[in-house]
PDBQT receptor file of N, H, CA, C and O in Angstrom, charges set to zero:
ATOM      1  N   MET A   1      12.954  -5.488   3.232  1.00  0.00    +0.000 N 
ATOM      2  CA  MET A   1      12.258  -4.329   3.748  1.00  0.00    +0.000 C 
ATOM      3  C   MET A   1      10.760  -4.592   3.653  1.00  0.00    +0.000 C 
ATOM      4  O   MET A   1      10.287  -5.226   2.709  1.00  0.00    +0.000 OA
ATOM      5  N   ILE A   2      10.038  -4.108   4.619  1.00  0.00    +0.000 N 
ATOM      6  H   ILE A   2      10.422  -3.593   5.385  1.00  0.00    +0.000 HD
ATOM      7  CA  ILE A   2       8.583  -4.254   4.624  1.00  0.00    +0.000 C 
ATOM      8  C   ILE A   2       7.948  -2.870   4.470  1.00  0.00    +0.000 C 
ATOM      9  O   ILE A   2       8.251  -1.939   5.216  1.00  0.00    +0.000 OA
ATOM     10  N   ALA A   3       7.058  -2.765   3.480  1.00  0.00    +0.000 N 
ATOM     11  H   ALA A   3       6.812  -3.522   2.874  1.00  0.00    +0.000 HD
ATOM     12  CA  ALA A   3       6.272  -1.544   3.281  1.00  0.00    +0.000 C 
ATOM     13  C   ALA A   3       4.824  -1.922   3.557  1.00  0.00    +0.000 C 
ATOM     14  O   ALA A   3       4.283  -2.838   2.938  1.00  0.00    +0.000 OA
ATOM     15  N   ILE A   4       4.198  -1.208   4.493  1.00  0.00    +0.000 N 
ATOM     16  H   ILE A   4       4.637  -0.464   4.997  1.00  0.00    +0.000 HD
ATOM     17  CA  ILE A   4       2.823  -1.548   4.880  1.00  0.00    +0.000 C 
ATOM     18  C   ILE A   4       1.929  -0.307   4.827  1.00  0.00    +0.000 C 
ATOM     19  O   ILE A   4       2.278   0.757   5.337  1.00  0.00    +0.000 OA
ATOM     20  N   ASP A   5       0.786  -0.476   4.204  1.00  0.00    +0.000 N 
ATOM     21  H   ASP A   5       0.503  -1.340   3.790  1.00  0.00    +0.000 HD
ATOM     22  CA  ASP A   5      -0.243   0.553   4.123  1.00  0.00    +0.000 C 
ATOM     23  C   ASP A   5      -1.412   0.086   4.983  1.00  0.00    +0.000 C 
ATOM     24  O   ASP A   5      -1.463  -1.078   5.379  1.00  0.00    +0.000 OA
ATOM     25  N   HIS A   6      -2.343   0.975   5.270  1.00  0.00    +0.000 N 
ATOM     26  H   HIS A   6      -2.302   1.921   4.948  1.00  0.00    +0.000 HD
ATOM     27  CA  HIS A   6      -3.518   0.548   6.027  1.00  0.00    +0.000 C 
ATOM     28  C   HIS A   6      -4.789   1.038   5.361  1.00  0.00    +0.000 C 
ATOM     29  O   HIS A   6      -4.820   2.084   4.712  1.00  0.00    +0.000 OA
ATOM     30  N   ARG A   7      -5.823   0.259   5.540  1.00  0.00    +0.000 N 
ATOM     31  H   ARG A   7      -5.799  -0.591   6.067  1.00  0.00    +0.000 HD
ATOM     32  CA  ARG A   7      -7.128   0.614   4.964  1.00  0.00    +0.000 C 
ATOM     33  C   ARG A   7      -7.735   1.803   5.715  1.00  0.00    +0.000 C 
ATOM     34  O   ARG A   7      -7.314   2.141   6.822  1.00  0.00    +0.000 OA
ATOM     35  N   ASP A   8      -8.721   2.419   5.092  1.00  0.00    +0.000 N 
ATOM     36  H   ASP A   8      -9.062   2.144   4.193  1.00  0.00    +0.000 HD
ATOM     37  CA  ASP A   8      -9.441   3.555   5.660  1.00  0.00    +0.000 C 
ATOM     38  C   ASP A   8      -8.483   4.691   6.012  1.00  0.00    +0.000 C 
ATOM     39  O   ASP A   8      -8.559   5.283   7.088  1.00  0.00    +0.000 OA
ATOM     40  N   CYS A   9      -7.585   4.975   5.078  1.00  0.00    +0.000 N 
ATOM     41  H   CYS A   9      -7.524   4.494   4.203  1.00  0.00    +0.000 HD
ATOM     42  CA  CYS A   9      -6.536   5.975   5.289  1.00  0.00    +0.000 C 
ATOM     43  C   CYS A   9      -7.064   7.390   5.024  1.00  0.00    +0.000 C 
ATOM     44  O   CYS A   9      -7.532   7.699   3.929  1.00  0.00    +0.000 OA
ATOM     45  N   GLY A  10      -6.979   8.222   6.032  1.00  0.00    +0.000 N 
ATOM     46  H   GLY A  10      -6.598   7.971   6.922  1.00  0.00    +0.000 HD
ATOM     47  CA  GLY A  10      -7.426   9.608   5.903  1.00  0.00    +0.000 C 
ATOM     48  C   GLY A  10      -6.629  10.405   4.895  1.00  0.00    +0.000 C 
ATOM     49  O   GLY A  10      -7.179  11.297   4.248  1.00  0.00    +0.000 OA
ATOM     50  N   ALA A  11      -5.348  10.109   4.742  1.00  0.00    +0.000 N 
ATOM     51  H   ALA A  11      -4.902   9.384   5.267  1.00  0.00    +0.000 HD
ATOM     52  CA  ALA A  11      -4.515  10.828   3.766  1.00  0.00    +0.000 C 
ATOM     53  C   ALA A  11      -4.992  10.548   2.338  1.00  0.00    +0.000 C 
ATOM     54  O   ALA A  11      -5.100  11.469   1.527  1.00  0.00    +0.000 OA
ATOM     55  N   TYR A  12      -5.275   9.292   2.035  1.00  0.00    +0.000 N 
ATOM     56  H   TYR A  12      -5.188   8.545   2.693  1.00  0.00    +0.000 HD
ATOM     57  CA  TYR A  12      -5.805   8.967   0.702  1.00  0.00    +0.000 C 
ATOM     58  C   TYR A  12      -7.136   9.683   0.476  1.00  0.00    +0.000 C 
ATOM     59  O   TYR A  12      -7.384  10.208  -0.610  1.00  0.00    +0.000 OA
ATOM     60  N   ARG A  13      -7.983   9.705   1.490  1.00  0.00    +0.000 N 
ATOM     61  H   ARG A  13      -7.782   9.278   2.372  1.00  0.00    +0.000 HD
ATOM     62  CA  ARG A  13      -9.279  10.373   1.396  1.00  0.00    +0.000 C 
ATOM     63  C   ARG A  13      -9.101  11.859   1.073  1.00  0.00    +0.000 C 
ATOM     64  O   ARG A  13      -9.827  12.406   0.243  1.00  0.00    +0.000 OA
ATOM     65  N   LEU A  14      -8.141  12.507   1.723  1.00  0.00    +0.000 N 
ATOM     66  H   LEU A  14      -7.551  12.063   2.397  1.00  0.00    +0.000 HD
ATOM     67  CA  LEU A  14      -7.881  13.927   1.455  1.00  0.00    +0.000 C 
ATOM     68  C   LEU A  14      -7.339  14.143   0.051  1.00  0.00    +0.000 C 
ATOM     69  O   LEU A  14      -7.763  15.060  -0.653  1.00  0.00    +0.000 OA
ATOM     70  N   ILE A  15      -6.399  13.294  -0.354  1.00  0.00    +0.000 N 
ATOM     71  H   ILE A  15      -6.055  12.548   0.217  1.00  0.00    +0.000 HD
ATOM     72  CA  ILE A  15      -5.784  13.436  -1.682  1.00  0.00    +0.000 C 
ATOM     73  C   ILE A  15      -6.813  13.208  -2.785  1.00  0.00    +0.000 C 
ATOM     74  O   ILE A  15      -6.860  13.963  -3.756  1.00  0.00    +0.000 OA
ATOM     75  N   LEU A  16      -7.640  12.169  -2.641  1.00  0.00    +0.000 N 
ATOM     76  H   LEU A  16      -7.602  11.556  -1.852  1.00  0.00    +0.000 HD
ATOM     77  CA  LEU A  16      -8.605  11.804  -3.679  1.00  0.00    +0.000 C 
ATOM     78  C   LEU A  16      -9.893  12.610  -3.622  1.00  0.00    +0.000 C 
ATOM     79  O   LEU A  16     -10.580  12.761  -4.633  1.00  0.00    +0.000 OA
ATOM     80  N   GLY A  17     -10.219  13.125  -2.453  1.00  0.00    +0.000 N 
ATOM     81  H   GLY A  17      -9.661  13.002  -1.632  1.00  0.00    +0.000 HD
ATOM     82  CA  GLY A  17     -11.479  13.839  -2.294  1.00  0.00    +0.000 C 
ATOM     83  C   GLY A  17     -12.676  12.906  -2.205  1.00  0.00    +0.000 C 
ATOM     84  O   GLY A  17     -13.822  13.341  -2.317  1.00  0.00    +0.000 OA
ATOM     85  N   LYS A  18     -12.401  11.606  -2.001  1.00  0.00    +0.000 N 
ATOM     86  H   LYS A  18     -11.470  11.253  -1.910  1.00  0.00    +0.000 HD
ATOM     87  CA  LYS A  18     -13.481  10.636  -1.838  1.00  0.00    +0.000 C 
ATOM     88  C   LYS A  18     -12.982   9.462  -1.011  1.00  0.00    +0.000 C 
ATOM     89  O   LYS A  18     -11.780   9.274  -0.820  1.00  0.00    +0.000 OA
ATOM     90  N   ASP A  19     -13.936   8.682  -0.528  1.00  0.00    +0.000 N 
ATOM     91  H   ASP A  19     -14.912   8.835  -0.683  1.00  0.00    +0.000 HD
ATOM     92  CA  ASP A  19     -13.624   7.550   0.339  1.00  0.00    +0.000 C 
ATOM     93  C   ASP A  19     -13.784   6.256  -0.447  1.00  0.00    +0.000 C 
ATOM     94  O   ASP A  19     -14.905   5.879  -0.791  1.00  0.00    +0.000 OA
ATOM     95  N   LEU A  20     -12.690   5.576  -0.735  1.00  0.00    +0.000 N 
ATOM     96  H   LEU A  20     -11.780   5.883  -0.456  1.00  0.00    +0.000 HD
ATOM     97  CA  LEU A  20     -12.740   4.304  -1.443  1.00  0.00    +0.000 C 
ATOM     98  C   LEU A  20     -12.863   3.161  -0.450  1.00  0.00    +0.000 C 
ATOM     99  O   LEU A  20     -12.379   3.252   0.677  1.00  0.00    +0.000 OA
ATOM    100  N   GLN A  21     -13.515   2.084  -0.875  1.00  0.00    +0.000 N 
ATOM    101  H   GLN A  21     -13.908   2.010  -1.791  1.00  0.00    +0.000 HD
ATOM    102  CA  GLN A  21     -13.666   0.906  -0.033  1.00  0.00    +0.000 C 
ATOM    103  C   GLN A  21     -13.546  -0.334  -0.898  1.00  0.00    +0.000 C 
ATOM    104  O   GLN A  21     -13.597  -0.257  -2.125  1.00  0.00    +0.000 OA
ATOM    105  N   GLY A  22     -13.387  -1.476  -0.248  1.00  0.00    +0.000 N 
ATOM    106  H   GLY A  22     -13.345  -1.539   0.749  1.00  0.00    +0.000 HD
ATOM    107  CA  GLY A  22     -13.383  -2.756  -0.940  1.00  0.00    +0.000 C 
ATOM    108  C   GLY A  22     -12.258  -2.903  -1.945  1.00  0.00    +0.000 C 
ATOM    109  O   GLY A  22     -11.117  -2.520  -1.690  1.00  0.00    +0.000 OA
ATOM    110  N   ASP A  23     -12.606  -3.471  -3.104  1.00  0.00    +0.000 N 
ATOM    111  H   ASP A  23     -13.533  -3.783  -3.311  1.00  0.00    +0.000 HD
ATOM    112  CA  ASP A  23     -11.606  -3.739  -4.136  1.00  0.00    +0.000 C 
ATOM    113  C   ASP A  23     -10.984  -2.466  -4.694  1.00  0.00    +0.000 C 
ATOM    114  O   ASP A  23      -9.797  -2.454  -5.020  1.00  0.00    +0.000 OA
ATOM    115  N   ALA A  24     -11.766  -1.395  -4.810  1.00  0.00    +0.000 N 
ATOM    116  H   ALA A  24     -12.730  -1.405  -4.545  1.00  0.00    +0.000 HD
ATOM    117  CA  ALA A  24     -11.225  -0.135  -5.337  1.00  0.00    +0.000 C 
ATOM    118  C   ALA A  24     -10.150   0.415  -4.404  1.00  0.00    +0.000 C 
ATOM    119  O   ALA A  24      -9.120   0.915  -4.856  1.00  0.00    +0.000 OA
ATOM    120  N   GLU A  25     -10.397   0.318  -3.111  1.00  0.00    +0.000 N 
ATOM    121  H   GLU A  25     -11.234  -0.089  -2.744  1.00  0.00    +0.000 HD
ATOM    122  CA  GLU A  25      -9.409   0.784  -2.134  1.00  0.00    +0.000 C 
ATOM    123  C   GLU A  25      -8.152  -0.078  -2.198  1.00  0.00    +0.000 C 
ATOM    124  O   GLU A  25      -7.036   0.443  -2.204  1.00  0.00    +0.000 OA
ATOM    125  N   LYS A  26      -8.336  -1.406  -2.248  1.00  0.00    +0.000 N 
ATOM    126  H   LYS A  26      -9.242  -1.828  -2.243  1.00  0.00    +0.000 HD
ATOM    127  CA  LYS A  26      -7.192  -2.316  -2.312  1.00  0.00    +0.000 C 
ATOM    128  C   LYS A  26      -6.365  -2.065  -3.570  1.00  0.00    +0.000 C 
ATOM    129  O   LYS A  26      -5.136  -2.080  -3.513  1.00  0.00    +0.000 OA
ATOM    130  N   LYS A  27      -7.022  -1.835  -4.695  1.00  0.00    +0.000 N 
ATOM    131  H   LYS A  27      -8.021  -1.823  -4.741  1.00  0.00    +0.000 HD
ATOM    132  CA  LYS A  27      -6.320  -1.579  -5.956  1.00  0.00    +0.000 C 
ATOM    133  C   LYS A  27      -5.469  -0.316  -5.855  1.00  0.00    +0.000 C 
ATOM    134  O   LYS A  27      -4.330  -0.303  -6.322  1.00  0.00    +0.000 OA
ATOM    135  N   LEU A  28      -6.002   0.739  -5.255  1.00  0.00    +0.000 N 
ATOM    136  H   LEU A  28      -6.927   0.728  -4.875  1.00  0.00    +0.000 HD
ATOM    137  CA  LEU A  28      -5.248   1.979  -5.095  1.00  0.00    +0.000 C 
ATOM    138  C   LEU A  28      -4.020   1.760  -4.210  1.00  0.00    +0.000 C 
ATOM    139  O   LEU A  28      -2.924   2.204  -4.551  1.00  0.00    +0.000 OA
ATOM    140  N   HIS A  29      -4.195   1.087  -3.090  1.00  0.00    +0.000 N 
ATOM    141  H   HIS A  29      -5.086   0.726  -2.813  1.00  0.00    +0.000 HD
ATOM    142  CA  HIS A  29      -3.069   0.804  -2.207  1.00  0.00    +0.000 C 
ATOM    143  C   HIS A  29      -2.028  -0.052  -2.923  1.00  0.00    +0.000 C 
ATOM    144  O   HIS A  29      -0.829   0.189  -2.780  1.00  0.00    +0.000 OA
ATOM    145  N   ALA A  30      -2.470  -1.047  -3.691  1.00  0.00    +0.000 N 
ATOM    146  H   ALA A  30      -3.444  -1.243  -3.807  1.00  0.00    +0.000 HD
ATOM    147  CA  ALA A  30      -1.542  -1.906  -4.427  1.00  0.00    +0.000 C 
ATOM    148  C   ALA A  30      -0.736  -1.101  -5.429  1.00  0.00    +0.000 C 
ATOM    149  O   ALA A  30       0.472  -1.300  -5.555  1.00  0.00    +0.000 OA
ATOM    150  N   THR A  31      -1.385  -0.197  -6.139  1.00  0.00    +0.000 N 
ATOM    151  H   THR A  31      -2.367  -0.035  -6.037  1.00  0.00    +0.000 HD
ATOM    152  CA  THR A  31      -0.690   0.645  -7.110  1.00  0.00    +0.000 C 
ATOM    153  C   THR A  31       0.400   1.473  -6.437  1.00  0.00    +0.000 C 
ATOM    154  O   THR A  31       1.528   1.537  -6.925  1.00  0.00    +0.000 OA
ATOM    155  N   GLU A  32       0.063   2.101  -5.325  1.00  0.00    +0.000 N 
ATOM    156  H   GLU A  32      -0.854   2.049  -4.929  1.00  0.00    +0.000 HD
ATOM    157  CA  GLU A  32       1.031   2.945  -4.626  1.00  0.00    +0.000 C 
ATOM    158  C   GLU A  32       2.146   2.121  -3.975  1.00  0.00    +0.000 C 
ATOM    159  O   GLU A  32       3.304   2.537  -3.982  1.00  0.00    +0.000 OA
ATOM    160  N   LEU A  33       1.809   0.967  -3.418  1.00  0.00    +0.000 N 
ATOM    161  H   LEU A  33       0.868   0.628  -3.412  1.00  0.00    +0.000 HD
ATOM    162  CA  LEU A  33       2.835   0.115  -2.822  1.00  0.00    +0.000 C 
ATOM    163  C   LEU A  33       3.796  -0.412  -3.884  1.00  0.00    +0.000 C 
ATOM    164  O   LEU A  33       5.000  -0.493  -3.640  1.00  0.00    +0.000 OA
ATOM    165  N   HIS A  34       3.279  -0.772  -5.059  1.00  0.00    +0.000 N 
ATOM    166  H   HIS A  34       2.301  -0.706  -5.257  1.00  0.00    +0.000 HD
ATOM    167  CA  HIS A  34       4.153  -1.231  -6.141  1.00  0.00    +0.000 C 
ATOM    168  C   HIS A  34       5.068  -0.105  -6.613  1.00  0.00    +0.000 C 
ATOM    169  O   HIS A  34       6.242  -0.335  -6.906  1.00  0.00    +0.000 OA
ATOM    170  N   ARG A  35       4.536   1.097  -6.686  1.00  0.00    +0.000 N 
ATOM    171  H   ARG A  35       3.583   1.283  -6.449  1.00  0.00    +0.000 HD
ATOM    172  CA  ARG A  35       5.361   2.239  -7.099  1.00  0.00    +0.000 C 
ATOM    173  C   ARG A  35       6.485   2.462  -6.075  1.00  0.00    +0.000 C 
ATOM    174  O   ARG A  35       7.632   2.696  -6.456  1.00  0.00    +0.000 OA
ATOM    175  N   LEU A  36       6.160   2.391  -4.800  1.00  0.00    +0.000 N 
ATOM    176  H   LEU A  36       5.229   2.201  -4.491  1.00  0.00    +0.000 HD
ATOM    177  CA  LEU A  36       7.165   2.551  -3.756  1.00  0.00    +0.000 C 
ATOM    178  C   LEU A  36       8.211   1.445  -3.826  1.00  0.00    +0.000 C 
ATOM    179  O   LEU A  36       9.408   1.714  -3.734  1.00  0.00    +0.000 OA
ATOM    180  N   ALA A  37       7.762   0.196  -3.987  1.00  0.00    +0.000 N 
ATOM    181  H   ALA A  37       6.789  -0.023  -4.062  1.00  0.00    +0.000 HD
ATOM    182  CA  ALA A  37       8.684  -0.934  -4.064  1.00  0.00    +0.000 C 
ATOM    183  C   ALA A  37       9.652  -0.770  -5.230  1.00  0.00    +0.000 C 
ATOM    184  O   ALA A  37      10.837  -1.078  -5.099  1.00  0.00    +0.000 OA
ATOM    185  N   LYS A  38       9.159  -0.291  -6.360  1.00  0.00    +0.000 N 
ATOM    186  H   LYS A  38       8.197  -0.042  -6.466  1.00  0.00    +0.000 HD
ATOM    187  CA  LYS A  38      10.018  -0.075  -7.529  1.00  0.00    +0.000 C 
ATOM    188  C   LYS A  38      11.070   1.001  -7.239  1.00  0.00    +0.000 C 
ATOM    189  O   LYS A  38      12.234   0.848  -7.609  1.00  0.00    +0.000 OA
ATOM    190  N   GLN A  39      10.664   2.072  -6.587  1.00  0.00    +0.000 N 
ATOM    191  H   GLN A  39       9.718   2.196  -6.286  1.00  0.00    +0.000 HD
ATOM    192  CA  GLN A  39      11.611   3.139  -6.240  1.00  0.00    +0.000 C 
ATOM    193  C   GLN A  39      12.685   2.620  -5.289  1.00  0.00    +0.000 C 
ATOM    194  O   GLN A  39      13.860   2.959  -5.428  1.00  0.00    +0.000 OA
ATOM    195  N   ILE A  40      12.283   1.809  -4.334  1.00  0.00    +0.000 N 
ATOM    196  H   ILE A  40      11.328   1.534  -4.221  1.00  0.00    +0.000 HD
ATOM    197  CA  ILE A  40      13.240   1.271  -3.364  1.00  0.00    +0.000 C 
ATOM    198  C   ILE A  40      14.226   0.334  -4.049  1.00  0.00    +0.000 C 
ATOM    199  O   ILE A  40      15.432   0.435  -3.827  1.00  0.00    +0.000 OA
ATOM    200  N   THR A  41      13.719  -0.584  -4.886  1.00  0.00    +0.000 N 
ATOM    201  H   THR A  41      12.739  -0.666  -5.066  1.00  0.00    +0.000 HD
ATOM    202  CA  THR A  41      14.625  -1.540  -5.534  1.00  0.00    +0.000 C 
ATOM    203  C   THR A  41      15.515  -0.871  -6.571  1.00  0.00    +0.000 C 
ATOM    204  O   THR A  41      16.617  -1.349  -6.841  1.00  0.00    +0.000 OA
ATOM    205  N   THR A  42      15.055   0.219  -7.150  1.00  0.00    +0.000 N 
ATOM    206  H   THR A  42      14.160   0.607  -6.930  1.00  0.00    +0.000 HD
ATOM    207  CA  THR A  42      15.908   0.974  -8.072  1.00  0.00    +0.000 C 
ATOM    208  C   THR A  42      17.066   1.614  -7.316  1.00  0.00    +0.000 C 
ATOM    209  O   THR A  42      18.209   1.566  -7.770  1.00  0.00    +0.000 OA
ATOM    210  N   ALA A  43      16.778   2.205  -6.179  1.00  0.00    +0.000 N 
ATOM    211  H   ALA A  43      15.849   2.244  -5.810  1.00  0.00    +0.000 HD
ATOM    212  CA  ALA A  43      17.808   2.861  -5.368  1.00  0.00    +0.000 C 
ATOM    213  C   ALA A  43      18.672   1.871  -4.608  1.00  0.00    +0.000 C 
ATOM    214  O   ALA A  43      19.851   2.129  -4.365  1.00  0.00    +0.000 OA
ATOM    215  N   HIS A  44      18.091   0.738  -4.233  1.00  0.00    +0.000 N 
ATOM    216  H   HIS A  44      17.134   0.528  -4.430  1.00  0.00    +0.000 HD
ATOM    217  CA  HIS A  44      18.800  -0.259  -3.412  1.00  0.00    +0.000 C 
ATOM    218  C   HIS A  44      18.499  -1.661  -3.956  1.00  0.00    +0.000 C 
ATOM    219  O   HIS A  44      17.702  -2.393  -3.369  1.00  0.00    +0.000 OA
ATOM    220  N   PRO A  45      19.125  -2.033  -5.064  1.00  0.00    +0.000 N 
ATOM    221  CA  PRO A  45      18.784  -3.302  -5.721  1.00  0.00    +0.000 C 
ATOM    222  C   PRO A  45      19.018  -4.545  -4.858  1.00  0.00    +0.000 C 
ATOM    223  O   PRO A  45      18.468  -5.608  -5.144  1.00  0.00    +0.000 OA
ATOM    224  N   HIS A  46      19.816  -4.420  -3.826  1.00  0.00    +0.000 N 
ATOM    225  H   HIS A  46      20.264  -3.556  -3.594  1.00  0.00    +0.000 HD
ATOM    226  CA  HIS A  46      20.089  -5.572  -2.957  1.00  0.00    +0.000 C 
ATOM    227  C   HIS A  46      18.977  -5.826  -1.933  1.00  0.00    +0.000 C 
ATOM    228  O   HIS A  46      18.984  -6.859  -1.263  1.00  0.00    +0.000 OA
ATOM    229  N   LEU A  47      18.023  -4.896  -1.807  1.00  0.00    +0.000 N 
ATOM    230  H   LEU A  47      18.017  -4.057  -2.351  1.00  0.00    +0.000 HD
ATOM    231  CA  LEU A  47      16.942  -5.056  -0.838  1.00  0.00    +0.000 C 
ATOM    232  C   LEU A  47      15.731  -5.752  -1.464  1.00  0.00    +0.000 C 
ATOM    233  O   LEU A  47      15.313  -5.411  -2.571  1.00  0.00    +0.000 OA
ATOM    234  N   ALA A  48      15.189  -6.704  -0.762  1.00  0.00    +0.000 N 
ATOM    235  H   ALA A  48      15.529  -6.981   0.137  1.00  0.00    +0.000 HD
ATOM    236  CA  ALA A  48      13.904  -7.288  -1.144  1.00  0.00    +0.000 C 
ATOM    237  C   ALA A  48      12.818  -6.464  -0.460  1.00  0.00    +0.000 C 
ATOM    238  O   ALA A  48      12.982  -6.034   0.681  1.00  0.00    +0.000 OA
ATOM    239  N   VAL A  49      11.728  -6.250  -1.151  1.00  0.00    +0.000 N 
ATOM    240  H   VAL A  49      11.595  -6.600  -2.078  1.00  0.00    +0.000 HD
ATOM    241  CA  VAL A  49      10.642  -5.438  -0.604  1.00  0.00    +0.000 C 
ATOM    242  C   VAL A  49       9.376  -6.290  -0.527  1.00  0.00    +0.000 C 
ATOM    243  O   VAL A  49       8.953  -6.878  -1.522  1.00  0.00    +0.000 OA
ATOM    244  N   GLU A  50       8.783  -6.349   0.651  1.00  0.00    +0.000 N 
ATOM    245  H   GLU A  50       9.128  -5.871   1.459  1.00  0.00    +0.000 HD
ATOM    246  CA  GLU A  50       7.515  -7.035   0.854  1.00  0.00    +0.000 C 
ATOM    247  C   GLU A  50       6.451  -5.962   1.065  1.00  0.00    +0.000 C 
ATOM    248  O   GLU A  50       6.626  -5.070   1.895  1.00  0.00    +0.000 OA
ATOM    249  N   THR A  51       5.347  -6.044   0.316  1.00  0.00    +0.000 N 
ATOM    250  H   THR A  51       5.205  -6.768  -0.358  1.00  0.00    +0.000 HD
ATOM    251  CA  THR A  51       4.287  -5.043   0.415  1.00  0.00    +0.000 C 
ATOM    252  C   THR A  51       3.055  -5.663   1.078  1.00  0.00    +0.000 C 
ATOM    253  O   THR A  51       2.611  -6.751   0.710  1.00  0.00    +0.000 OA
ATOM    254  N   LEU A  52       2.518  -4.944   2.060  1.00  0.00    +0.000 N 
ATOM    255  H   LEU A  52       2.879  -4.061   2.359  1.00  0.00    +0.000 HD
ATOM    256  CA  LEU A  52       1.404  -5.444   2.869  1.00  0.00    +0.000 C 
ATOM    257  C   LEU A  52       0.330  -4.378   3.014  1.00  0.00    +0.000 C 
ATOM    258  O   LEU A  52       0.602  -3.180   2.934  1.00  0.00    +0.000 OA
ATOM    259  N   LEU A  53      -0.900  -4.841   3.231  1.00  0.00    +0.000 N 
ATOM    260  H   LEU A  53      -1.121  -5.814   3.296  1.00  0.00    +0.000 HD
ATOM    261  CA  LEU A  53      -2.027  -3.956   3.505  1.00  0.00    +0.000 C 
ATOM    262  C   LEU A  53      -2.718  -4.446   4.765  1.00  0.00    +0.000 C 
ATOM    263  O   LEU A  53      -3.104  -5.611   4.855  1.00  0.00    +0.000 OA
ATOM    264  N   MET A  54      -2.875  -3.553   5.740  1.00  0.00    +0.000 N 
ATOM    265  H   MET A  54      -2.562  -2.606   5.666  1.00  0.00    +0.000 HD
ATOM    266  CA  MET A  54      -3.472  -3.919   7.021  1.00  0.00    +0.000 C 
ATOM    267  C   MET A  54      -4.874  -3.320   7.140  1.00  0.00    +0.000 C 
ATOM    268  O   MET A  54      -5.097  -2.148   6.835  1.00  0.00    +0.000 OA
ATOM    269  N   SER A  55      -5.803  -4.150   7.586  1.00  0.00    +0.000 N 
ATOM    270  H   SER A  55      -5.622  -5.102   7.833  1.00  0.00    +0.000 HD
ATOM    271  CA  SER A  55      -7.157  -3.685   7.897  1.00  0.00    +0.000 C 
ATOM    272  C   SER A  55      -7.150  -3.060   9.290  1.00  0.00    +0.000 C 
ATOM    273  O   SER A  55      -6.218  -3.271  10.066  1.00  0.00    +0.000 OA
ATOM    274  N   LEU A  56      -8.167  -2.308   9.596  1.00  0.00    +0.000 N 
ATOM    275  H   LEU A  56      -8.924  -2.136   8.965  1.00  0.00    +0.000 HD
ATOM    276  CA  LEU A  56      -8.228  -1.654  10.901  1.00  0.00    +0.000 C 
ATOM    277  C   LEU A  56      -8.389  -2.637  12.047  1.00  0.00    +0.000 C 
ATOM    278  O   LEU A  56      -8.144  -2.289  13.202  1.00  0.00    +0.000 OA
ATOM    279  N   ASP A  57      -8.802  -3.872  11.736  1.00  0.00    +0.000 N 
ATOM    280  H   ASP A  57      -9.001  -4.155  10.798  1.00  0.00    +0.000 HD
ATOM    281  CA  ASP A  57      -8.903  -4.888  12.789  1.00  0.00    +0.000 C 
ATOM    282  C   ASP A  57      -7.578  -5.619  13.010  1.00  0.00    +0.000 C 
ATOM    283  O   ASP A  57      -7.512  -6.553  13.810  1.00  0.00    +0.000 OA
ATOM    284  N   GLY A  58      -6.524  -5.200  12.309  1.00  0.00    +0.000 N 
ATOM    285  H   GLY A  58      -6.577  -4.442  11.660  1.00  0.00    +0.000 HD
ATOM    286  CA  GLY A  58      -5.198  -5.770  12.495  1.00  0.00    +0.000 C 
ATOM    287  C   GLY A  58      -4.835  -6.884  11.542  1.00  0.00    +0.000 C 
ATOM    288  O   GLY A  58      -3.690  -7.336  11.550  1.00  0.00    +0.000 OA
ATOM    289  N   LYS A  59      -5.765  -7.349  10.719  1.00  0.00    +0.000 N 
ATOM    290  H   LYS A  59      -6.695  -6.982  10.713  1.00  0.00    +0.000 HD
ATOM    291  CA  LYS A  59      -5.471  -8.388   9.736  1.00  0.00    +0.000 C 
ATOM    292  C   LYS A  59      -4.597  -7.800   8.623  1.00  0.00    +0.000 C 
ATOM    293  O   LYS A  59      -4.829  -6.690   8.144  1.00  0.00    +0.000 OA
ATOM    294  N   VAL A  60      -3.585  -8.580   8.229  1.00  0.00    +0.000 N 
ATOM    295  H   VAL A  60      -3.396  -9.481   8.619  1.00  0.00    +0.000 HD
ATOM    296  CA  VAL A  60      -2.635  -8.106   7.222  1.00  0.00    +0.000 C 
ATOM    297  C   VAL A  60      -2.654  -9.051   6.031  1.00  0.00    +0.000 C 
ATOM    298  O   VAL A  60      -2.626 -10.271   6.187  1.00  0.00    +0.000 OA
ATOM    299  N   GLU A  61      -2.702  -8.462   4.826  1.00  0.00    +0.000 N 
ATOM    300  H   GLU A  61      -2.725  -7.470   4.699  1.00  0.00    +0.000 HD
ATOM    301  CA  GLU A  61      -2.643  -9.266   3.614  1.00  0.00    +0.000 C 
ATOM    302  C   GLU A  61      -1.464  -8.819   2.752  1.00  0.00    +0.000 C 
ATOM    303  O   GLU A  61      -1.114  -7.640   2.714  1.00  0.00    +0.000 OA
ATOM    304  N   THR A  62      -0.868  -9.775   2.069  1.00  0.00    +0.000 N 
ATOM    305  H   THR A  62      -1.152 -10.734   2.100  1.00  0.00    +0.000 HD
ATOM    306  CA  THR A  62       0.255  -9.480   1.180  1.00  0.00    +0.000 C 
ATOM    307  C   THR A  62      -0.293  -8.919  -0.119  1.00  0.00    +0.000 C 
ATOM    308  O   THR A  62      -1.265  -9.433  -0.673  1.00  0.00    +0.000 OA
ATOM    309  N   ILE A  63       0.337  -7.866  -0.594  1.00  0.00    +0.000 N 
ATOM    310  H   ILE A  63       1.127  -7.448  -0.145  1.00  0.00    +0.000 HD
ATOM    311  CA  ILE A  63       0.005  -7.275  -1.879  1.00  0.00    +0.000 C 
ATOM    312  C   ILE A  63       1.060  -7.727  -2.874  1.00  0.00    +0.000 C 
ATOM    313  O   ILE A  63       2.239  -7.398  -2.739  1.00  0.00    +0.000 OA
ATOM    314  N   ILE A  64       0.627  -8.483  -3.870  1.00  0.00    +0.000 N 
ATOM    315  H   ILE A  64      -0.331  -8.750  -3.979  1.00  0.00    +0.000 HD
ATOM    316  CA  ILE A  64       1.568  -9.018  -4.860  1.00  0.00    +0.000 C 
ATOM    317  C   ILE A  64       1.580  -8.153  -6.097  1.00  0.00    +0.000 C 
ATOM    318  O   ILE A  64       2.312  -8.442  -7.044  1.00  0.00    +0.000 OA
TER     319      ILE A  64
């Protein structure tokens, strides 16, 4: 399974009440993607989960 987040997310901005960028933004996305991956593997241990973060220019990086 692939879980993908994107940078400059308006939902995160609304939830946090601030606009994160750079490493702080990546760290927040990584935390949430890891939490999601754990929930998925707990419910479906046979599924592998790949976590990705996409920039607005379409570049995608793997979140480990």
